N, CA, C and O of each residue as an XYZ file, in Angstrom:
348
protein
N       9.400      1.916      7.916
C       9.761      0.911      6.962
C       9.781      1.503      5.554
O       8.854      2.217      5.172
N      10.787      1.224      4.808
C      10.952      1.749      3.462
C       9.917      1.061      2.523
O       9.903     -0.164      2.396
N       9.076      1.861      1.887
C       8.003      1.295      1.063
C       8.505      0.719     -0.252
O       7.764      0.010     -0.932
N       9.744      1.009     -0.623
C      10.305      0.534     -1.889
C      11.007     -0.803     -1.777
O      11.512     -1.314     -2.776
N      11.051     -1.361     -0.634
C      11.754     -2.648     -0.446
C      10.736     -3.719     -0.027
O       9.957     -3.558      0.912
N      10.796     -4.804     -0.776
C       9.852     -5.889     -0.536
C      10.061     -6.506      0.832
O      11.185     -6.839      1.209
N       8.988     -6.655      1.566
C       9.019     -7.286      2.893
C       8.223     -8.599      2.800
O       7.088     -8.603      2.323
N       8.807     -9.689      3.246
C       8.096    -10.994      3.186
C       7.842    -11.498      4.588
O       8.577    -11.172      5.521
N       6.799    -12.293      4.732
C       6.375    -12.814      6.019
C       6.251    -14.340      5.937
O       5.849    -14.899      4.917
N       6.602    -14.973      7.019
C       6.460    -16.431      7.090
C       4.994    -16.785      7.341
O       4.213    -15.943      7.784
N       4.632    -18.018      7.059
C       3.274    -18.469      7.345
C       3.003    -18.246      8.817
O       3.915    -18.211      9.643
N       1.738    -18.097      9.120
C       1.308    -17.847     10.492
C       1.767    -18.953     11.434
O       1.737    -20.134     11.089
N       2.191    -18.550     12.627
C       2.546    -19.513     13.654
C       1.281    -20.043     14.370
O       0.161    -19.748     13.955
N       1.472    -20.814     15.433
C       0.321    -21.398     16.127
C      -0.643    -20.329     16.663
O      -1.835    -20.597     16.814
N      -0.149    -19.144     16.945
C      -0.991    -18.045     17.447
C      -1.624    -17.241     16.292
O      -2.365    -16.290     16.539
N      -1.343    -17.609     15.073
C      -1.914    -16.900     13.935
C      -1.159    -15.641     13.546
O      -1.675    -14.824     12.783
N       0.089    -15.465     14.071
C       0.888    -14.305     13.775
C       1.872    -14.615     12.659
O       2.501    -15.674     12.657
N       2.006    -13.701     11.717
C       3.005    -13.879     10.612
C       4.158    -12.923     10.897
O       3.957    -11.719     11.061
N       5.369    -13.475     10.954
C       6.599    -12.683     11.280
C       7.407    -12.427     10.000
O       7.464    -13.252      9.088
N       8.009    -11.276      9.982
C       8.933    -10.990      8.847
C      10.061    -12.000      8.855
O      10.594    -12.318      9.919
N      10.429    -12.502      7.717
C      11.435    -13.553      7.605
C      12.843    -12.956      7.785
O      13.063    -11.765      7.568
N      13.776    -13.811      8.183
C      15.193    -13.384      8.303
C      15.688    -12.913      6.925
O      16.380    -11.900      6.826
N      15.330    -13.655      5.865
C      15.768    -13.242      4.513
C      15.249    -11.839      4.163
O      15.958    -11.067      3.516
N      14.060    -11.513      4.569
C      13.488    -10.199      4.331
C      14.256     -9.122      5.067
O      14.546     -8.063      4.511
N      14.586     -9.397      6.329
C      15.347     -8.399      7.134
C      16.745     -8.184      6.537
O      17.204     -7.049      6.412
N      17.409     -9.273      6.175
C      18.732     -9.170      5.523
C      18.625     -8.352      4.248
O      19.464     -7.489      3.989
N      17.576     -8.623      3.433
C      17.408     -7.900      2.179
C      17.209     -6.414      2.458
O      17.782     -5.584      1.751
N      16.424     -6.055      3.455
C      16.205     -4.650      3.783
C      17.505     -3.982      4.227
O      17.804     -2.871      3.788
N      18.274     -4.633      5.083
C      19.587     -4.092      5.510
C      20.482     -3.870      4.300
O      21.113     -2.821      4.164
N      20.530     -4.860      3.430
C      21.412     -4.786      2.244
C      20.984     -3.676      1.317
O      21.830     -2.925      0.833
N      19.716     -3.548      1.057
C      19.233     -2.507      0.131
C      19.397     -1.125      0.679
O      19.735     -0.213     -0.076
N      19.174     -0.916      1.970
C      19.281      0.401      2.557
C      20.736      0.855      2.729
O      21.049      2.030      2.533
N      21.637     -0.093      3.102
C      23.010      0.281      3.446
C      24.074     -0.253      2.491
O      25.251      0.066      2.658
N      23.709     -1.034      1.522
C      24.687     -1.450      0.514
C      25.508     -2.686      0.834
O      26.452     -2.997      0.107
N      25.172     -3.408      1.917
C      25.925     -4.611      2.231
C      25.453     -5.759      1.330
O      24.318     -5.748      0.855
N      26.312     -6.735      1.100
C      25.915     -7.948      0.390
C      25.040     -8.776      1.338
O      25.391     -8.992      2.498
N      23.906     -9.230      0.826
C      22.953     -9.961      1.642
C      23.645    -11.175      2.305
O      23.403    -11.449      3.480
N      24.473    -11.877      1.588
C      25.112    -13.053      2.117
C      26.096    -12.751      3.283
O      26.428    -13.641      4.066
N      26.541    -11.508      3.378
C      27.477    -11.104      4.426
C      26.802    -10.675      5.706
O      27.476    -10.534      6.726
N      25.482    -10.457      5.695
C      24.786     -9.974      6.866
C      24.425    -11.119      7.807
O      23.768    -12.079      7.403
N      24.862    -11.013      9.074
C      24.585    -12.010     10.085
C      23.704    -11.312     11.118
O      24.154    -10.410     11.824
N      22.434    -11.744     11.199
C      21.479    -11.141     12.110
C      21.779    -11.647     13.532
O      22.076    -12.823     13.743
N      21.689    -10.711     14.505
C      22.025    -11.067     15.875
C      20.811    -10.837     16.815
O      20.384    -11.762     17.506
N      20.263     -9.609     16.837
C      19.139     -9.299     17.687
C      18.236     -8.361     16.916
O      18.700     -7.587     16.079
N      16.900     -8.432     17.210
C      15.987     -7.555     16.502
C      14.830     -7.173     17.368
O      14.473     -7.885     18.307
N      14.231     -6.026     17.047
C      13.005     -5.623     17.691
C      11.887     -5.561     16.657
O      12.135     -5.275     15.486
N      10.657     -5.830     17.089
C       9.554     -5.928     16.178
C       8.345     -5.108     16.643
O       8.188     -4.836     17.834
N       7.504     -4.722     15.693
C       6.240     -4.096     15.960
C       5.211     -4.893     15.138
O       5.555     -5.613     14.200
N       3.966     -4.738     15.519
C       2.937     -5.522     14.783
C       1.806     -4.622     14.322
O       1.613     -3.507     14.807
N       1.070     -5.158     13.366
C      -0.114     -4.516     12.830
C      -1.085     -5.619     12.447
O      -0.691     -6.778     12.325
N      -2.341     -5.270     12.259
C      -3.329     -6.252     11.890
C      -3.929     -5.819     10.537
O      -4.212     -4.641     10.317
N      -4.112     -6.795      9.645
C      -4.686     -6.550      8.362
C      -5.564     -7.741      7.984
O      -5.085     -8.873      7.915
N      -6.827     -7.490      7.744
C      -7.791     -8.534      7.384
C      -7.807     -9.633      8.404
O      -7.899    -10.806      8.041
N      -7.720     -9.294      9.669
C      -7.802    -10.261     10.756
C      -6.548    -11.048     11.011
O      -6.558    -11.965     11.833
N      -5.469    -10.725     10.338
C      -4.181    -11.432     10.518
C      -3.218    -10.429     11.110
O      -3.099     -9.301     10.631
N      -2.524    -10.855     12.170
C      -1.488    -10.001     12.820
C      -0.130    -10.300     12.157
O       0.274    -11.451     11.994
N       0.543     -9.217     11.789
C       1.855     -9.279     11.159
C       2.842     -8.594     12.129
O       2.497     -7.602     12.772
N       4.075     -9.136     12.228
C       5.156     -8.551     12.969
C       6.297     -8.213     12.007
O       6.744     -9.066     11.241
N       6.770     -6.946     12.054
C       7.848     -6.556     11.186
C       8.990     -5.963     12.031
O       8.772     -5.409     13.108
N      10.203     -6.099     11.502
C      11.385     -5.636     12.180
C      11.527     -4.132     12.149
O      11.484     -3.527     11.078
N      11.696     -3.512     13.321
C      11.853     -2.054     13.405
C      13.328     -1.664     13.642
O      13.736     -0.559     13.285
N      14.101     -2.538     14.222
C      15.517     -2.291     14.410
C      16.214     -3.638     14.528
O      15.636     -4.641     14.945
N      17.494     -3.611     14.137
C      18.242     -4.902     14.154
C      19.716     -4.623     14.462
O      20.279     -3.608     14.052
N      20.304     -5.541     15.184
C      21.767     -5.585     15.449
C      22.261     -6.718     14.593
O      21.676     -7.800     14.565
N      23.386     -6.449     13.869
C      23.891     -7.442     12.959
C      25.380     -7.288     12.754
O      25.954     -6.282     13.172
N      26.004     -8.230     12.140
C      27.435     -8.134     11.831
C      27.646     -8.359     10.333
O      26.908     -9.102      9.687
N      28.664     -7.701      9.809
C      29.121     -7.898      8.447
C      30.640     -8.004      8.496
O      31.324     -7.087      8.951
N      31.153     -9.126      8.026
C      32.597     -9.378      8.041
C      33.189     -9.191      9.417
O      34.297     -8.676      9.565
N      32.438     -9.618     10.435
C      32.893     -9.593     11.814
C      32.681     -8.284     12.569
O      32.897     -8.222     13.779
N      32.254     -7.230     11.852
C      32.027     -5.918     12.499
C      30.523     -5.774     12.844
O      29.649     -6.077     12.032
N      30.268     -5.308     14.059
C      28.884     -5.164     14.545
C      28.294     -3.796     14.194
O      28.958     -2.760     14.225
N      26.988     -3.863     13.854
C      26.227     -2.645     13.496
C      24.836     -2.705     14.165
O      24.343     -3.767     14.546
N      24.247     -1.533     14.285
C      22.861     -1.419     14.735
C      22.156     -0.446     13.799
O      22.741      0.540     13.352
N      20.875     -0.743     13.507
C      20.108      0.144     12.637
C      18.604      0.102     12.987
O      18.065     -0.883     13.492
N      17.973      1.252     12.677
C      16.529      1.315     12.736
C      15.994      1.496     11.314
O      14.846      1.893     11.118
N      16.850      1.197     10.318
C      16.580      1.261      8.891
C      16.562      2.690      8.375
O      16.273      2.920      7.201
N      16.878      3.682      9.264
C      17.057      5.048      8.823
C      18.515      5.469      9.055
O      19.115      6.152      8.225
N      19.054      5.061     10.163
C      20.480      5.375     10.462
C      21.216      4.077     10.763
O      20.614      3.050     11.076
N      22.523      4.160     10.660
C      23.383      3.003     10.843
C      24.512      3.444     11.767
O      25.160      4.467     11.548
N      24.727      2.640     12.806
C      25.854      2.931     13.711
C      26.677      1.651     13.926
O      26.132      0.550     13.997
N      27.971      1.823     14.025
C      28.821      0.720     14.391
C      28.611      0.372     15.854
O      28.457      1.276     16.676
N      28.601     -0.886     16.202
C      28.307     -1.303     17.574
C      29.293     -2.433     17.906
O      29.083     -3.585     17.527
N      30.355     -2.089     18.609
C      31.416     -3.014     18.950
C      30.898     -4.212     19.792
O      31.513     -5.278     19.797
N      29.794     -4.027     20.482
C      29.208     -5.101     21.310
C      28.814     -6.292     20.442
O      28.699     -7.412     20.940
N      28.603     -6.054     19.134
C      28.189     -7.130     18.235
C      29.245     -7.555     17.271
O      28.941     -8.244     16.297
N      30.513     -7.164     17.505
C      31.612     -7.669     16.717
C      31.732     -9.171     16.968
O      31.674     -9.622     18.112
N      31.895     -9.928     15.910
C      32.041    -11.401     16.064
C      33.292    -11.855     15.360
O      33.605    -13.046     15.363
């Protein structure tokens, strides 16, 4: 995860887990790869978790998304076009 990009989490769910918000994931994609945040359409994502002060947090480690109808996949380090996610 890039330490220079703000990551935000939703309030804890019924299980006490806080998940990274869609807005946060879109912001990370936009900052890392230069897309306009409004153009990013999230499709599928993978998450990892960590615990801090007794609260479990889940953050996005990779995401499949579309921009202007073209599909992409990223792990926030590399970006590949992915025709399976063209919309």
